[in-house]
N, C-alpha and C positions, 0 to 999 in steps of 0.2 A: 887713244884708248883701243884696247884689243878688239872690242866688239864692233868698232867703227871700221877698222882696217880689214877685218876678217872677210866680209863678203867679196871684196875685190881680190884678195889673196886666194880665197877658196875657188872662186869662179874662173880666175885666170891661172890657177894652179901655180902661183908664183913661188910658193915655198918649195916646190919640186924642181925649179929651174936652177941651173948652175950659174947662169949669168944674171946677177942681181941688178946690173945696170939696165938691162932690157926690162926687167920687172919694174924698176923704179919709174922708167919712162912710161911704160904701159899704165901703171897705176896713176901717175900724174895726169896723163891725158884722159884716161877713163874717168877719174874723179871729176875732172873739169867738164866732161860731157854730161855726167850724171847730175852734177850740181848746177848745170846751166851756164857756166862761164864760157864754155865752148858750145856754140849753138849749131843746130843742123844747117849744113851748107857752108859752115866756116872752113876756110882753108887751114890745113895743117902743114906748116912750112918746115920741111925736114932740116933745112940748113939752120933755121932759128932754133929748133929743138936741139940740134947737135951742139950749137953754141951754148944754150942754156945748161945742158948737162955735161959740157966740156968733153965731148966725145966725137967720133966720126959719125957719118950718116948710117953706117951699117946697123948699130944697135937701135937707132931710131926706126929704121925700116922694119926691123924684126918686131919691135914693140907695136908699131902700127898694124903689122900683119896679124898679131895676136888679137887686136881689137877689131880688125876686119872679120875675123872668124866669129866674133861675137855680134856682128852686124852693126857695130857702132861707127865704123870708118869705111868709107869707099876709097879704093885705090885704083882709079881708072888708068889705062895705058897712056904713058907719056903726058900725064897731067898730074897736078899737085893733089895729094890725098886731101880728103875733106871729111867733115863730120857727116855721117849718113843721115838722110831724112827719116822721119818716122812714117809708118804706114798705118793709117787708121783702122783698116781691116785687121791687121795683125794685132794692134792694140786691143781690139775687142776680143779676139780669140784668146790672147794671153790672159786678160782679166777674167774671162769665163773659166779657164783652166785653174787659175789661182783661186777663184772663189770656191770652186768645187773641192779642190784638194785641201785648202787651208780650213774650210768649214769642217771637213771630215776629221782633220787633225785636232781641231778645237774640241769636237765632240768626244774624241778619244781621251784627251787630257781631262775633260770634265768627268768622264766615267772612271778613269783609272789613276788620275794624278794623285800624288801623295801630298802631305802637308808641306814637305820640303819643296815640291814642285810649285805649290801655290806661293810660297815665299819668294821663289825665283821670279814668278810672274809678277808679283807685287813690286819687286825691286825694279823690274824692267818698266813697269807702269810709272813708278816714281821718277825714273830718269826721263821718261817721255813728258810727264807733266811739268817737271822742273824746266826742261828745255822750252816747252810751250809757254810757260810763265815768263821766261826771259825773251820770248818772241824771237828765238834763235832758229831760223828755218833749217839750216843744215843739221844742227844738233837734234832738232825734233825729228827730222827725216831719218837720221841714222838710228835714233832711239826707236823709232817705229819699225825700222828694218830689224833691229835686234829683238824687239818684242815678237815679231812674226816668226823669226828664225827660232826663238826660244820655244814657241808653241809647237812648231813642227818637230824640233829636236826632242821635246818632252813626250811627244806622242809616240815616238819610237817607230814611226811609219817610214821605213827606209826608202821604199819605192816612191812615196809622195815626195820625200826630200830630194831624191835623185831627179824626179821629173821637174820639180820647182827649180832646182839648180840648172837643169838643162835649158830653161827659158832664158838664162843668161843675164848679162848686165843691162840689156835693154829694159828689163823689168824695173831695175833701179832707176834708170833714166825717166821712165814713165811715172814712177811713183813720186820722184822728186818734183817733176813737173806738176803733177796733181796737187801735191802738198803746197806748192808755191801759189796756188790760186787763192783768191780772197776768201777768208773765213774757213779755209780747209784745215788749218792747224788746230783751231779751237774745236771745230766739229769732230776731227779725228780724236782729239784728247777726250772729249765727252763720250764718244763711241767706245773708246778703250776702257774708260771707267765702267761703263755698263757691261762690257764684255767680262772684265775681271769679276764683277759682281755675280755674273752668271756662273763663272768658274767656282766661286766661293759657295754658291748655292747648289752646285752640282747639277745644274740644269743644262744637259747636253744639247737638247733641242734648241733652247734659246741661244746657247753659245754658238752653235752652228749657224743659226739664222742671223745673229748679229755679225758674225764674221763675213758671211756672204753679203750682208747689207753694207758693211763697211767698205768692202772691195768694190761692190757695184756702185756705191755712192761716189767713190773716187773716179770710176770710169765715167759716170754720168757727168761729173764736174768737168772732166776732160772734154767730153763730147760737146757740152754746152759752150765751153770756152772756144772750141774750134769753130763752132757755128757763129760766134760773135766776130764780126769783121775786125773789131779792135784788137782781137787776140794776136794779130800778126805783129803787134808791137810788144808782146809779152816775151821776156827772155825764155829761150828754150823751145819755142814753137817753130816748127818746120815740118809739116805733116803732108804726106801724099795721100790723096783720097783715091781709092780704087773701087 
């Protein structure tokens, strides 16, 4: 689905690359990191990736360098590349920026959005709720991403969109990790229903507050999970505290 592939293509600028093989490798590894199949600290074997994509190691190295720029991969000298650990301090900062900018965009859409905009928002909500009903974690996550991007896009706030994009793929990795925690899918779905109701009622103050609360709730869930010693067994966790 286009809205699923779009975040990775956009953030890695894959559509502008002449080498589609490098893009395919970067997208496969990036999606694996975001969705938790590749965990922080996992080795990324260039030879195995080259065999998987039936190519030499050169396109693999270029793909991993793209992800290194996004902070998702570490490439130490004379050692095998690995999935980069998360940094708790950075997670907090990123969520604070997201909460502020996305709440502002939500308020703009409330004040200025057209009926057509509301139909688009409802359509995104329907996708999210259907995925949640199926208990499909990955589909729910990507529907959540599409919903957020829809609000920012409809706001017309290009600076906010650029800043949010500049936070990169690490944001997607953190959001998927948060969504994978117990009860987060159902809680997120309920929060989005309330948010859409605020859009329909043209309550910009409430829409902004709910958006901030939704993002802050996701951060709080992450922090609580990291404080639980049992979280070390949760797929996707590998966080450095600073």
